[in-house]
N, C-alpha and C positions, 0 to 999 in steps of 0.2 A: 604855184597855182594849185587849187584844190582839185579833188576828184571831179570827173564829169558827173552830171546829174542823170539819174536813171529816169526814163520816161515810159509811161504806159498810156494807151489810148482810152477812149471813153468806155470801151468794152473790157478794159483791164488786160489788154494784150500788150506784150512788150514791144517797144520801139527802140531805135538807136539812142544811146545816151547822148545828151547834148552838152555843149559848153555851158559853164555857169552863167555867162552873160546872156545866153539864149534863154535859160531858165528864168533869169531875172526879168527879162522882157516879157515872157509868156505870163508870169505871175502878175507883173505890173499892168499888163493889158487885160487881165481877167480871162485869158484863154486857158489857164491851167490853175490848179490848186495843189497844195501840198498833200500827198497821199500817205507818205511815211517819212519819218525823220531819219532813221538809221536802217539801212543805207538811204540817203536822201533821195526821195522819189517823188515826182510830180505826175499828176493825172490830167490829161487834156479834157477840156469841157466840150470842145467842138471837134467833130470828125473831119472838118475841112482843113485843119492844120496839118500840113504835109511834112512829116519827119519819117522818111522811108527807112525801114529797118535794114541794118547791115549786119551780117553775121559776125559775131564776136568769138574770140577764143578765151576760155577760162583756163588759167594756169595755176597749179597748186604746188607749193613746196612744203610738204608735211614735215613737222618737226616734233621733237619730244615735248617741248614747252610751248613753242609758238609755230603756227602755220602761216606761211605767206600766201596771199591771194592776189591775183592780178587779172584784169580784163584787158585784152588787146584787140584793137581794131586794125587788122593787118599787122604792121610793125609798130603801131602807136600804142603806148601804154596809157590808157585813159582812166583807169581805176585801180587803186591799190588798197590793200587792207592787211592787217596782221591780227590773227586770231590767237589769243593766249589761252591755253588750256589750263585746267585745274586738276590734272591727274595726280599730282603730289598731294593736293588737299584731300582728294578722295581716298588715297592710300592711307593717309594719317587718320582720317575719320574711321576707316574700317579697322585699323589697328587699335584705335581708342575703344571702339565698340567691343572688339574682341577681348581686350584687357579687362574691361568692366564686366563682361559676361563671365570671364574666368574668375574674377574676384568674387562674384556672387556665388559661383559654383563652389569655390574653395571654402566659403563661409556658410555653405549649405542654406542659402536663402534664394528663393525664387529659382530653384534648381531646374536646369534644363540639361538633359543628357548630352554629352559630347558626341559629335558626329565624326566618324572616321571613314567607314566603308559604305555609307549609303548616299554618297554624292553622285549625281549623274550630270555629266557635262556633254552638251551637244557638240557635234563636229564643228570645228572652227571657233570654239569657245575662247574668249579673251578675258583677262582679268578686268574688273570694272574700271580701273584707272586707265587701261589701254583701250577698252571699248569706248570710253568717253571721248577719246581723241578722234575715233572714227565717227561717232555720232554727231559731235559738234561740227566737224568738217562737212559732213553730208548735209546737215541743217543749213549751213550757209551756201553750199552749192545749190541746193534746191531753191533757196531764197533768191539767189542771183539769177537762176534760170527763170524764175517767175517774173522778174522785173527787167530782164534784158534778153535780147535775142542771141543766145549762145548757141553756136553751131558745133563746137568740139571742145574737148577737155584734154589738157596735158598735165600729167602727174609725174613728179619726181619719184620714181618707183623705189630706187635704192639710194640711200645716202652714200654708202660706201659698198663697193663690190668686194666684200671680204674674201670670198672664195677666189676671186680673180687675183687679189693681191697676194694671197697665200700661195697660190699655184698659178703663176702667170701663163704657163703653157696650156691652160685649160681651154682656151679658145683661140689658139694660134699665135705664132710669133709676131705676125704683122700688127696685131692689136697691142700686145704688151710692149712693143718697141716704139709705139707712137707717142704723140704728145699727151694724149689723154691720160695715160697711166700715171704720168708724173703728177697730174692734178689730183687724181684719185688718192695717191699715196700721201701727198703733201697735206691735203685737206683732212685726211684721216689722222695723220700725226699731229696736226695743229690742234685738233679736238682732243686727242688722247693725252697730249702733254700740256694741255691748257695754254697753248700759245706762249710758252716761255722755255728758257733753256733748262734741260733736264738736270744739268750739273750745278749751275750757280743760281738758277731761278730768275735770270734777267729777262725783263719783258720789254716790248716795244723796240726791239732791235732786229735786224735781219737774222734769221735762223737758218741753219744748214742741217741737212739730213745726215745723221751720224750713225755709224755701225757700232753698237754697244760691244759686241765681240768682233774685233777687227777682221776684215776679209783676208788680210795678210796672214792671219793665224787660224784660218778655217771658218771664219764667220760667213753667214749667208746673207742674201738680199731679202729674206723673208721679212714680212712686216713686223713679226715678233722680235726681230733683232735690230729694229730701227728706232731712233728717237730724234729729238731736235736739240741742237746745241748752238750756242753763239760761236762766232769765228774764233774768239780767244780760247774758249774751252776746247773747241775742236782741234785747234793747232796744238794746244798744250797736251791733250790726250794722245794724239798721234796714233800709233799702233800698240799702245799699252793695253794690257788686260784691264778691265774695269775694276777688278779687285785691287790691283796695284795702284791704279790711278786714284782711287778713292779710299786708299788704306787709312788715311787720317780722317776720313769722313764716314764713319760706319753708318750713321743715321741716313745720310744721302744714299749710300750704297743699298741699304735695306729698302729704302723707299723706291728706288729705281727698279730693283729686282721684283718687288711686289707689283709695281705699276706695269711691268712687262706682261705679267700674267692677268692683269685686271681687264675684264671686258669693258668695252666702251658702252656705258650705261645708256646714254641717249640714243646712240646708233642702234643698240639692241632693241630699245623701245620702238624706234621707227621701223626697223626690220620686222618686228613682230606684228605690226599693224598694216604694213604696206599692201599685202595681198587682200586683206579684208577691205581696206579702203578702195582698192582697184575694183574688186568685185561689186562693191556698192555703187561705184561710179558707173560701171557698165549697166547697172539696173536703170539708170536714167534714160537709156535709149540713145544717147549721144555717142559718137565715135570717141574713143579714149586712146591716147598714145602716151608713151612713157619716155623718161630720160634718166640718166644717172646724176649723182651729186657732182662727180668730177666734170661732167659735161656742163653742168650749170655754172660751176666756177670758171670754167674755160670761157664760156660765153660772156659772163660778167666781166672778167678781166680783159677780154678782147675789146669789149665795148667801153671800157674805162668807167664803169659805174661803181658807186659806193656800195659797201656791204650793208645790206638790210634784208629782212625776210621777204618783203614784198618785191624788192628788186630781184632777189634770187628766184622768186616765183616767175617773174617776167622772163627770166633767162633759162627756164626749164625747157628741155627738148632742143630741137633743131632751130637755131636762130641765125638769120643772115644779118639783120640789123635791127636796132631798137631806137625808137624816139619816145622819150619819156615826157608826157604832157602833163603830169601831175607831180607835185612835190609835197603833198600833205595827205598821207594815207589815213584811213580810218583805223583807229586802234580799238579792237574788240576784245574784251576780257570776259571769259566765261565765269559767271558768279553762281550759277545754279538757281533753283527755284525754292531754296530753303530746305527745311527738314520735315520729314513725315512723323517725327516723334510727337506723341500726344502730350508729353510732359518733358520737362528738363530735369536732368539728373545732376547730383553733386559729384564731387571727385571720387566718391566711393561707389557710384552707380545707383544710388537710391533716388526716388522722385523728390524733387525740391519745389517745383512749381509747375503749374499746368498752363497750357496755351489755349486760347479760344478756338472753337471749331470754325467759326465764321471768319473767313479771311478778308472779306470785303466790308468796309464801313463807309456808308454814304456814297457808294460807287467807286471808292478808292481802295487800293491794295498796297500793302507795304512793298516798296521797290519801284512803284510808278515814278516817272519823272514828271514833275509838276511845276507850274508857274503860279506863284502866290503874290497877289497884289493887296497889301494891307494899307488902307487909306487913313486910318486913325489909330491913336494909341501909341504906346511905347515902342511897339514893333512895326511902326509905319515904314513901308518900303516895298521893294520888289525882290522876290527870292526865286531862284531856280535850282532845283536839286531833287534828290531822292526823298520820298516821303515815307514816314513810319506812321501808320494809322493807329488811332486810339479809339476805343468804344465811345468815349465822351464826345468825339467829333473835333477835338483839338489835337492837331497833328504836329509831328516833329519833321522839320525839313533840313536835310544835310546840304546846305549851300556852301559858301566859303567857310562858314562855321555853322555849328548846330543851332538852329532856331526852333524853340519849343513853343507850344501853345498857339499854333496858327489854326484858325477855324477853317473847316472844310469849305465854307461858303466863299472863302477868298482864293481857293485853289482851282486851277484848271489843268487838266491832264495834257501833257505834251507827247509823252511816249509811254505806252503801257509796258509793265514789267514783262520781260521775255527771257530772263535768265542770263542777260549779258549787260556788261557795263560798256559805255562808249566814251572815247577820248579822241583828241586830235593831236597830231604831231606838228608842232609849229616849225616853220621854215625861217631861217635867218640868212642874211646876206653872206655869201661865200660858202655856204654848205647847209647841212641839215642840223637842226637843233633837236637832240634826242630827248630834251625835256618834254614830258607829257603834260599837256594842258588838260586838267580835269574838267569834266562837264560842269561840276558844281561851281567852278570859278568863272564860268561864262556869264555874261550879262543876261537878264531876263528877256525872253522872246517877246517882242512887242513891236508895233509899227512905229515909225515908217519902215519900209522894206530895207533901208540902209542897215539898221541895227540887226534885223532878222538875218540877212545874208552874212553879216559879219560873224554872228554867233554860230551859224551853221558851217563856217569855214568856207564860204563861197565868195568872199570878197576877192577882188582882183586889182592889182596896182594899176593896171591899164585903164581902169574905170574910176578915175579919181572922183567923179561926181557922186559916186555911191559909196565911197569909203567913209568909215567913221573918222572923226578927227583924231589927231595925234594923242590927245589926252586919254583915249581909250586903249 
């Protein structure tokens, strides 16, 4: 089943999200209309419609590449989303700009003095690729607060308690001897060693925690002395020194020694932004609580749930029980708002072409999601996708394939460009299908309501009367 539908009243105040079938009925009866496509939100036309607001809990699982988002009504998970960041893209763009600037400086063209000692950074400064993770997460937190009655926020503050694992005695023997420490250590090792055997590289098999320098010969339980190994390699190594065990595999030995000292990049990125995100969440005025990554995994494993970012978000913090009422989360990809460059440069950093100052053409902007209905000519048909505007008024639409030369008169805006791309995760019988269904492959939004709800991911097998036929 898809996410619950967000509901606001006639005064744009948030009400409790409703089941997709309720939203279908409200729209069919003319008591509500679509207010926003992503996240799908309806606005009531009549104040008499009674949907009493119930306080919800917003849970976040911040990640280096993807942040999980979940809305809970008590113990029921009614909304899930996964926000994909573009921190790496920002990093590469800054490096490209830096290399082009240095190239111009070395060739004494458009010279700009190098800056070394005149930089000022405010307290709490983060690199742009890290700050982006905080800003995009806060954007969606505020958006969900605007459209749903959220009463509290729970954030996974630390993915791994690195200090705790290096020195277990730091907060008492009772904690480090408990079940939770095992989850913290195992989750850290799974990420550091890429979920495969350190010695033979075998994947998708049960892995055991292995002491690289054996305890029998003075090795410690510190996280820096642990790795993952399959049962066969673990038994074969026994209490041998790693140098002796891998004497015939010098490349593997060199890789393991290097990886021992390698910091966990993704965990470092999350740990760098965790407090900045927590402080920004507190600025919302809502009560904020936290939990660790080991506790998240413990809750998910105990509940028997599949591994995914939005499920992890639902398991953050103290959880007694969970009832997942959605199986089709909204996948959100940060795409940005384009570039502020007034011209494009070639590979040497010199201007090659200029871009128009006016971003809007006939009321449309590049990046808007539109529906185009062409009634005559070679391009006759219906198209839904992202539009690329042209000054001539003949646009390009990225549907299942690129369609060029569509007149603006045939286009209707579905969703304004907001710096994000939207997708749906399809569900198949017997589990989750990780294949992402692109928005451009969806059928055009048109009436009757049957097709409309199918395209928005709101169809339900229990309502066979409103499902599209099997051919779709």
